[in-house]
N, CA, C and O atoms as a Maestro MAE file, in Angstrom:
{
 s_m_m2io_version
 :::
 2.0.0
}

f_m_ct {
 s_m_title
 :::
 protein
 m_atom[228] {
  # First column is atom index #
  i_m_mmod_type
  r_m_x_coord
  r_m_y_coord
  r_m_z_coord
  i_m_residue_number
  s_m_chain_name
  s_m_pdb_residue_name
  s_m_pdb_atom_name
  i_m_atomic_number
  :::
  1 25 1.422 -8.881 -23.486 1 A "MET " " N  " 7
  2 3 2.435 -8.050 -22.856 1 A "MET " " CA " 6
  3 2 3.707 -8.880 -22.637 1 A "MET " " C  " 6
  4 15 3.643 -10.051 -22.262 1 A "MET " " O  " 8
  5 25 4.832 -8.265 -22.873 2 A "THR " " N  " 7
  6 3 6.114 -8.920 -22.643 2 A "THR " " CA " 6
  7 2 6.646 -8.504 -21.281 2 A "THR " " C  " 6
  8 15 6.812 -7.317 -20.998 2 A "THR " " O  " 8
  9 25 6.908 -9.487 -20.452 3 A "TYR " " N  " 7
  10 3 7.470 -9.215 -19.140 3 A "TYR " " CA " 6
  11 2 8.978 -9.400 -19.199 3 A "TYR " " C  " 6
  12 15 9.489 -10.209 -19.974 3 A "TYR " " O  " 8
  13 25 9.679 -8.643 -18.373 4 A "ARG " " N  " 7
  14 3 11.135 -8.719 -18.322 4 A "ARG " " CA " 6
  15 2 11.572 -9.210 -16.946 4 A "ARG " " C  " 6
  16 15 10.794 -9.229 -15.992 4 A "ARG " " O  " 8
  17 25 12.841 -9.606 -16.873 5 A "LYS " " N  " 7
  18 3 13.445 -10.006 -15.598 5 A "LYS " " CA " 6
  19 2 14.664 -9.125 -15.372 5 A "LYS " " C  " 6
  20 15 15.391 -8.783 -16.304 5 A "LYS " " O  " 8
  21 25 14.868 -8.769 -14.113 6 A "TRP " " N  " 7
  22 3 15.975 -7.899 -13.723 6 A "TRP " " CA " 6
  23 2 16.791 -8.586 -12.646 6 A "TRP " " C  " 6
  24 15 16.226 -9.195 -11.737 6 A "TRP " " O  " 8
  25 25 18.119 -8.497 -12.733 7 A "CYS " " N  " 7
  26 3 19.000 -9.191 -11.798 7 A "CYS " " CA " 6
  27 2 19.930 -8.206 -11.093 7 A "CYS " " C  " 6
  28 15 20.532 -7.339 -11.726 7 A "CYS " " O  " 8
  29 25 20.037 -8.353 -9.774 8 A "CYS " " N  " 7
  30 3 20.953 -7.534 -8.978 8 A "CYS " " CA " 6
  31 2 22.385 -7.967 -9.300 8 A "CYS " " C  " 6
  32 15 22.699 -9.157 -9.266 8 A "CYS " " O  " 8
  33 25 23.239 -7.014 -9.607 9 A "MET " " N  " 7
  34 3 24.625 -7.321 -9.951 9 A "MET " " CA " 6
  35 2 25.441 -7.767 -8.737 9 A "MET " " C  " 6
  36 15 26.525 -8.328 -8.898 9 A "MET " " O  " 8
  37 25 24.938 -7.526 -7.538 10 A "PHE " " N  " 7
  38 3 25.691 -7.860 -6.332 10 A "PHE " " CA " 6
  39 2 25.274 -9.184 -5.700 10 A "PHE " " C  " 6
  40 15 26.133 -9.969 -5.298 10 A "PHE " " O  " 8
  41 25 23.976 -9.444 -5.607 11 A "CYS " " N  " 7
  42 3 23.539 -10.652 -4.903 11 A "CYS " " CA " 6
  43 2 22.777 -11.632 -5.792 11 A "CYS " " C  " 6
  44 15 22.369 -12.697 -5.328 11 A "CYS " " O  " 8
  45 25 22.583 -11.286 -7.058 12 A "ASP " " N  " 7
  46 3 21.900 -12.151 -8.026 12 A "ASP " " CA " 6
  47 2 20.406 -12.336 -7.767 12 A "ASP " " C  " 6
  48 15 19.803 -13.254 -8.323 12 A "ASP " " O  " 8
  49 25 19.802 -11.502 -6.949 13 A "LEU " " N  " 7
  50 3 18.351 -11.535 -6.792 13 A "LEU " " CA " 6
  51 2 17.734 -11.229 -8.151 13 A "LEU " " C  " 6
  52 15 18.163 -10.300 -8.836 13 A "LEU " " O  " 8
  53 25 16.735 -12.006 -8.541 14 A "VAL " " N  " 7
  54 3 16.058 -11.773 -9.816 14 A "VAL " " CA " 6
  55 2 14.639 -11.300 -9.540 14 A "VAL " " C  " 6
  56 15 13.893 -11.934 -8.795 14 A "VAL " " O  " 8
  57 25 14.276 -10.167 -10.155 15 A "TYR " " N  " 7
  58 3 12.895 -9.687 -10.099 15 A "TYR " " CA " 6
  59 2 12.251 -9.999 -11.439 15 A "TYR " " C  " 6
  60 15 12.722 -9.549 -12.483 15 A "TYR " " O  " 8
  61 25 11.183 -10.765 -11.405 16 A "ASP " " N  " 7
  62 3 10.428 -11.150 -12.588 16 A "ASP " " CA " 6
  63 2 9.146 -10.333 -12.602 16 A "ASP " " C  " 6
  64 15 8.309 -10.470 -11.709 16 A "ASP " " O  " 8
  65 25 8.990 -9.483 -13.614 17 A "GLU " " N  " 7
  66 3 7.810 -8.616 -13.677 17 A "GLU " " CA " 6
  67 2 6.512 -9.420 -13.685 17 A "GLU " " C  " 6
  68 15 5.515 -8.988 -13.105 17 A "GLU " " O  " 8
  69 25 6.513 -10.574 -14.328 18 A "GLN " " N  " 7
  70 3 5.303 -11.388 -14.412 18 A "GLN " " CA " 6
  71 2 4.879 -11.901 -13.038 18 A "GLN " " C  " 6
  72 15 3.689 -11.950 -12.726 18 A "GLN " " O  " 8
  73 25 5.858 -12.281 -12.222 19 A "LEU " " N  " 7
  74 3 5.554 -12.844 -10.903 19 A "LEU " " CA " 6
  75 2 5.404 -11.798 -9.815 19 A "LEU " " C  " 6
  76 15 4.728 -12.041 -8.815 19 A "LEU " " O  " 8
  77 25 6.025 -10.635 -9.993 20 A "GLY " " N  " 7
  78 3 6.046 -9.630 -8.943 20 A "GLY " " CA " 6
  79 2 6.872 -10.132 -7.765 20 A "GLY " " C  " 6
  80 15 7.725 -11.006 -7.917 20 A "GLY " " O  " 8
  81 25 6.611 -9.579 -6.613 21 A "SER " " N  " 7
  82 3 7.293 -10.022 -5.390 21 A "SER " " CA " 6
  83 2 6.315 -9.873 -4.222 21 A "SER " " C  " 6
  84 15 6.409 -8.932 -3.434 21 A "SER " " O  " 8
  85 25 5.378 -10.814 -4.125 22 A "PRO " " N  " 7
  86 3 4.345 -10.713 -3.093 22 A "PRO " " CA " 6
  87 2 4.882 -10.527 -1.680 22 A "PRO " " C  " 6
  88 15 4.262 -9.836 -0.872 22 A "PRO " " O  " 8
  89 25 6.033 -11.135 -1.368 23 A "ASP " " N  " 7
  90 3 6.613 -10.982 -0.029 23 A "ASP " " CA " 6
  91 2 7.001 -9.536 0.257 23 A "ASP " " C  " 6
  92 15 7.057 -9.120 1.414 23 A "ASP " " O  " 8
  93 25 7.266 -8.775 -0.799 24 A "GLU " " N  " 7
  94 3 7.642 -7.365 -0.666 24 A "GLU " " CA " 6
  95 2 6.458 -6.435 -0.954 24 A "GLU " " C  " 6
  96 15 6.621 -5.215 -0.977 24 A "GLU " " O  " 8
  97 25 5.265 -7.009 -1.175 25 A "GLY " " N  " 7
  98 3 4.077 -6.211 -1.456 25 A "GLY " " CA " 6
  99 2 3.996 -5.714 -2.889 25 A "GLY " " C  " 6
  100 15 3.295 -4.741 -3.169 25 A "GLY " " O  " 8
  101 25 4.711 -6.376 -3.808 26 A "ILE " " N  " 7
  102 3 4.713 -5.974 -5.217 26 A "ILE " " CA " 6
  103 2 3.865 -6.968 -5.996 26 A "ILE " " C  " 6
  104 15 4.197 -8.151 -6.074 26 A "ILE " " O  " 8
  105 25 2.774 -6.486 -6.567 27 A "ALA " " N  " 7
  106 3 1.812 -7.341 -7.255 27 A "ALA " " CA " 6
  107 2 2.375 -7.919 -8.550 27 A "ALA " " C  " 6
  108 15 3.190 -7.280 -9.216 27 A "ALA " " O  " 8
  109 25 1.940 -9.132 -8.907 28 A "PRO " " N  " 7
  110 3 2.321 -9.690 -10.207 28 A "PRO " " CA " 6
  111 2 1.958 -8.719 -11.331 28 A "PRO " " C  " 6
  112 15 0.919 -8.059 -11.281 28 A "PRO " " O  " 8
  113 25 2.816 -8.639 -12.336 29 A "GLY " " N  " 7
  114 3 2.581 -7.748 -13.462 29 A "GLY " " CA " 6
  115 2 3.127 -6.349 -13.274 29 A "GLY " " C  " 6
  116 15 2.993 -5.517 -14.171 29 A "GLY " " O  " 8
  117 25 3.744 -6.062 -12.125 30 A "THR " " N  " 7
  118 3 4.296 -4.734 -11.867 30 A "THR " " CA " 6
  119 2 5.579 -4.546 -12.675 30 A "THR " " C  " 6
  120 15 6.556 -5.264 -12.461 30 A "THR " " O  " 8
  121 25 5.582 -3.576 -13.611 31 A "PRO " " N  " 7
  122 3 6.785 -3.369 -14.423 31 A "PRO " " CA " 6
  123 2 7.907 -2.718 -13.624 31 A "PRO " " C  " 6
  124 15 7.659 -1.977 -12.673 31 A "PRO " " O  " 8
  125 25 9.129 -3.002 -14.019 32 A "TRP " " N  " 7
  126 3 10.313 -2.444 -13.368 32 A "TRP " " CA " 6
  127 2 10.268 -0.921 -13.372 32 A "TRP " " C  " 6
  128 15 10.697 -0.278 -12.414 32 A "TRP " " O  " 8
  129 25 9.749 -0.350 -14.448 33 A "ASP " " N  " 7
  130 3 9.687 1.110 -14.570 33 A "ASP " " CA " 6
  131 2 8.786 1.750 -13.516 33 A "ASP " " C  " 6
  132 15 8.886 2.951 -13.265 33 A "ASP " " O  " 8
  133 25 7.907 0.960 -12.897 34 A "ALA " " N  " 7
  134 3 7.020 1.492 -11.859 34 A "ALA " " CA " 6
  135 2 7.722 1.638 -10.512 34 A "ALA " " C  " 6
  136 15 7.205 2.299 -9.612 34 A "ALA " " O  " 8
  137 25 8.903 1.022 -10.370 35 A "PHE " " N  " 7
  138 3 9.650 1.132 -9.123 35 A "PHE " " CA " 6
  139 2 10.263 2.527 -9.028 35 A "PHE " " C  " 6
  140 15 10.792 3.027 -10.021 35 A "PHE " " O  " 8
  141 25 10.206 3.165 -7.867 36 A "PRO " " N  " 7
  142 3 10.858 4.474 -7.729 36 A "PRO " " CA " 6
  143 2 12.378 4.330 -7.789 36 A "PRO " " C  " 6
  144 15 12.919 3.276 -7.455 36 A "PRO " " O  " 8
  145 25 13.055 5.375 -8.210 37 A "ASP " " N  " 7
  146 3 14.522 5.351 -8.282 37 A "ASP " " CA " 6
  147 2 15.151 5.122 -6.916 37 A "ASP " " C  " 6
  148 15 16.301 4.692 -6.830 37 A "ASP " " O  " 8
  149 25 14.418 5.402 -5.859 38 A "SER " " N  " 7
  150 3 14.933 5.230 -4.501 38 A "SER " " CA " 6
  151 2 14.793 3.789 -3.994 38 A "SER " " C  " 6
  152 15 15.234 3.481 -2.887 38 A "SER " " O  " 8
  153 25 14.187 2.911 -4.788 39 A "TRP " " N  " 7
  154 3 13.992 1.516 -4.383 39 A "TRP " " CA " 6
  155 2 15.340 0.837 -4.188 39 A "TRP " " C  " 6
  156 15 16.290 1.103 -4.923 39 A "TRP " " O  " 8
  157 25 15.418 -0.046 -3.187 40 A "ILE " " N  " 7
  158 3 16.662 -0.788 -2.939 40 A "ILE " " CA " 6
  159 2 16.375 -2.285 -2.906 40 A "ILE " " C  " 6
  160 15 15.260 -2.708 -2.600 40 A "ILE " " O  " 8
  161 25 17.383 -3.072 -3.222 41 A "CYS " " N  " 7
  162 3 17.276 -4.527 -3.210 41 A "CYS " " CA " 6
  163 2 16.954 -4.995 -1.792 41 A "CYS " " C  " 6
  164 15 17.655 -4.630 -0.849 41 A "CYS " " O  " 8
  165 25 15.905 -5.796 -1.632 42 A "PRO " " N  " 7
  166 3 15.561 -6.255 -0.283 42 A "PRO " " CA " 6
  167 2 16.572 -7.250 0.297 42 A "PRO " " C  " 6
  168 15 16.591 -7.473 1.507 42 A "PRO " " O  " 8
  169 25 17.408 -7.846 -0.555 43 A "ASP " " N  " 7
  170 3 18.378 -8.823 -0.054 43 A "ASP " " CA " 6
  171 2 19.713 -8.203 0.335 43 A "ASP " " C  " 6
  172 15 20.315 -8.604 1.331 43 A "ASP " " O  " 8
  173 25 20.188 -7.217 -0.451 44 A "CYS " " N  " 7
  174 3 21.536 -6.692 -0.171 44 A "CYS " " CA " 6
  175 2 21.611 -5.169 -0.059 44 A "CYS " " C  " 6
  176 15 22.660 -4.635 0.303 44 A "CYS " " O  " 8
  177 25 20.529 -4.465 -0.361 45 A "GLY " " N  " 7
  178 3 20.532 -3.011 -0.224 45 A "GLY " " CA " 6
  179 2 21.069 -2.259 -1.435 45 A "GLY " " C  " 6
  180 15 21.243 -1.042 -1.375 45 A "GLY " " O  " 8
  181 25 21.336 -2.971 -2.544 46 A "ALA " " N  " 7
  182 3 21.815 -2.301 -3.760 46 A "ALA " " CA " 6
  183 2 20.714 -1.403 -4.320 46 A "ALA " " C  " 6
  184 15 19.532 -1.613 -4.048 46 A "ALA " " O  " 8
  185 25 21.107 -0.417 -5.092 47 A "SER " " N  " 7
  186 3 20.132 0.513 -5.661 47 A "SER " " CA " 6
  187 2 19.478 -0.070 -6.909 47 A "SER " " C  " 6
  188 15 19.967 -1.048 -7.474 47 A "SER " " O  " 8
  189 25 18.380 0.529 -7.332 48 A "LYS " " N  " 7
  190 3 17.689 0.106 -8.543 48 A "LYS " " CA " 6
  191 2 18.632 0.137 -9.742 48 A "LYS " " C  " 6
  192 15 18.522 -0.706 -10.632 48 A "LYS " " O  " 8
  193 25 19.550 1.088 -9.778 49 A "GLY " " N  " 7
  194 3 20.505 1.215 -10.862 49 A "GLY " " CA " 6
  195 2 21.518 0.082 -10.914 49 A "GLY " " C  " 6
  196 15 22.238 -0.059 -11.903 49 A "GLY " " O  " 8
  197 25 21.584 -0.730 -9.859 50 A "ASP " " N  " 7
  198 3 22.511 -1.859 -9.818 50 A "ASP " " CA " 6
  199 2 21.884 -3.145 -10.354 50 A "ASP " " C  " 6
  200 15 22.466 -4.221 -10.214 50 A "ASP " " O  " 8
  201 25 20.698 -3.042 -10.970 51 A "PHE " " N  " 7
  202 3 20.034 -4.178 -11.577 51 A "PHE " " CA " 6
  203 2 20.199 -4.100 -13.091 51 A "PHE " " C  " 6
  204 15 20.150 -3.026 -13.689 51 A "PHE " " O  " 8
  205 25 20.395 -5.262 -13.684 52 A "MET " " N  " 7
  206 3 20.521 -5.345 -15.148 52 A "MET " " CA " 6
  207 2 19.387 -6.207 -15.696 52 A "MET " " C  " 6
  208 15 19.008 -7.205 -15.082 52 A "MET " " O  " 8
  209 25 18.846 -5.819 -16.853 53 A "MET " " N  " 7
  210 3 17.815 -6.613 -17.481 53 A "MET " " CA " 6
  211 2 18.440 -7.895 -18.038 53 A "MET " " C  " 6
  212 15 19.485 -7.858 -18.687 53 A "MET " " O  " 8
  213 25 17.789 -9.017 -17.777 54 A "LEU " " N  " 7
  214 3 18.263 -10.284 -18.297 54 A "LEU " " CA " 6
  215 2 17.720 -10.486 -19.698 54 A "LEU " " C  " 6
  216 15 16.593 -10.094 -20.001 54 A "LEU " " O  " 8
  217 25 18.523 -11.097 -20.547 55 A "GLU " " N  " 7
  218 3 18.087 -11.414 -21.898 55 A "GLU " " CA " 6
  219 2 17.039 -12.519 -21.835 55 A "GLU " " C  " 6
  220 15 17.195 -13.499 -21.107 55 A "GLU " " O  " 8
  221 25 15.992 -12.349 -22.594 56 A "VAL " " N  " 7
  222 3 14.939 -13.371 -22.650 56 A "VAL " " CA " 6
  223 2 15.119 -14.140 -23.941 56 A "VAL " " C  " 6
  224 15 15.121 -13.548 -25.021 56 A "VAL " " O  " 8
  225 25 15.272 -15.454 -23.844 57 A "GLY " " N  " 7
  226 3 15.545 -16.263 -25.009 57 A "GLY " " CA " 6
  227 2 14.371 -16.937 -25.486 57 A "GLY " " C  " 6
  228 15 14.436 -17.667 -26.475 57 A "GLY " " O  " 8
  :::
 }
 m_bond[227] {
  # First column is bond index #
  i_m_from
  i_m_to
  i_m_order
  :::
  1 1 2 1
  2 2 3 1
  3 3 4 2
  4 3 5 1
  5 5 6 1
  6 6 7 1
  7 7 8 2
  8 7 9 1
  9 9 10 1
  10 10 11 1
  11 11 12 2
  12 11 13 1
  13 13 14 1
  14 14 15 1
  15 15 16 2
  16 15 17 1
  17 17 18 1
  18 18 19 1
  19 19 20 2
  20 19 21 1
  21 21 22 1
  22 22 23 1
  23 23 24 2
  24 23 25 1
  25 25 26 1
  26 26 27 1
  27 27 28 2
  28 27 29 1
  29 29 30 1
  30 30 31 1
  31 31 32 2
  32 31 33 1
  33 33 34 1
  34 34 35 1
  35 35 36 2
  36 35 37 1
  37 37 38 1
  38 38 39 1
  39 39 40 2
  40 39 41 1
  41 41 42 1
  42 42 43 1
  43 43 44 2
  44 43 45 1
  45 45 46 1
  46 46 47 1
  47 47 48 2
  48 47 49 1
  49 49 50 1
  50 50 51 1
  51 51 52 2
  52 51 53 1
  53 53 54 1
  54 54 55 1
  55 55 56 2
  56 55 57 1
  57 57 58 1
  58 58 59 1
  59 59 60 2
  60 59 61 1
  61 61 62 1
  62 62 63 1
  63 63 64 2
  64 63 65 1
  65 65 66 1
  66 66 67 1
  67 67 68 2
  68 67 69 1
  69 69 70 1
  70 70 71 1
  71 71 72 2
  72 71 73 1
  73 73 74 1
  74 74 75 1
  75 75 76 2
  76 75 77 1
  77 77 78 1
  78 78 79 1
  79 79 80 2
  80 79 81 1
  81 81 82 1
  82 82 83 1
  83 83 84 2
  84 83 85 1
  85 85 86 1
  86 86 87 1
  87 87 88 2
  88 87 89 1
  89 89 90 1
  90 90 91 1
  91 91 92 2
  92 91 93 1
  93 93 94 1
  94 94 95 1
  95 95 96 2
  96 95 97 1
  97 97 98 1
  98 98 99 1
  99 99 100 2
  100 99 101 1
  101 101 102 1
  102 102 103 1
  103 103 104 2
  104 103 105 1
  105 105 106 1
  106 106 107 1
  107 107 108 2
  108 107 109 1
  109 109 110 1
  110 110 111 1
  111 111 112 2
  112 111 113 1
  113 113 114 1
  114 114 115 1
  115 115 116 2
  116 115 117 1
  117 117 118 1
  118 118 119 1
  119 119 120 2
  120 119 121 1
  121 121 122 1
  122 122 123 1
  123 123 124 2
  124 123 125 1
  125 125 126 1
  126 126 127 1
  127 127 128 2
  128 127 129 1
  129 129 130 1
  130 130 131 1
  131 131 132 2
  132 131 133 1
  133 133 134 1
  134 134 135 1
  135 135 136 2
  136 135 137 1
  137 137 138 1
  138 138 139 1
  139 139 140 2
  140 139 141 1
  141 141 142 1
  142 142 143 1
  143 143 144 2
  144 143 145 1
  145 145 146 1
  146 146 147 1
  147 147 148 2
  148 147 149 1
  149 149 150 1
  150 150 151 1
  151 151 152 2
  152 151 153 1
  153 153 154 1
  154 154 155 1
  155 155 156 2
  156 155 157 1
  157 157 158 1
  158 158 159 1
  159 159 160 2
  160 159 161 1
  161 161 162 1
  162 162 163 1
  163 163 164 2
  164 163 165 1
  165 165 166 1
  166 166 167 1
  167 167 168 2
  168 167 169 1
  169 169 170 1
  170 170 171 1
  171 171 172 2
  172 171 173 1
  173 173 174 1
  174 174 175 1
  175 175 176 2
  176 175 177 1
  177 177 178 1
  178 178 179 1
  179 179 180 2
  180 179 181 1
  181 181 182 1
  182 182 183 1
  183 183 184 2
  184 183 185 1
  185 185 186 1
  186 186 187 1
  187 187 188 2
  188 187 189 1
  189 189 190 1
  190 190 191 1
  191 191 192 2
  192 191 193 1
  193 193 194 1
  194 194 195 1
  195 195 196 2
  196 195 197 1
  197 197 198 1
  198 198 199 1
  199 199 200 2
  200 199 201 1
  201 201 202 1
  202 202 203 1
  203 203 204 2
  204 203 205 1
  205 205 206 1
  206 206 207 1
  207 207 208 2
  208 207 209 1
  209 209 210 1
  210 210 211 1
  211 211 212 2
  212 211 213 1
  213 213 214 1
  214 214 215 1
  215 215 216 2
  216 215 217 1
  217 217 218 1
  218 218 219 1
  219 219 220 2
  220 219 221 1
  221 221 222 1
  222 222 223 1
  223 223 224 2
  224 223 225 1
  225 225 226 1
  226 226 227 1
  227 227 228 2
  :::
 }
}
């Protein structure tokens, strides 16, 4: 499986699908598509739509 990383355009928080976000109760391996559209950045309150997928090299 290919995991992706997503970055908040406002605060630069990076969500890595492979690592998840245990502090936020998000298990490792949780894909970005599983997040509800109402999800907000835990650091700055930006919406899910304010995240951009990072290029994987």
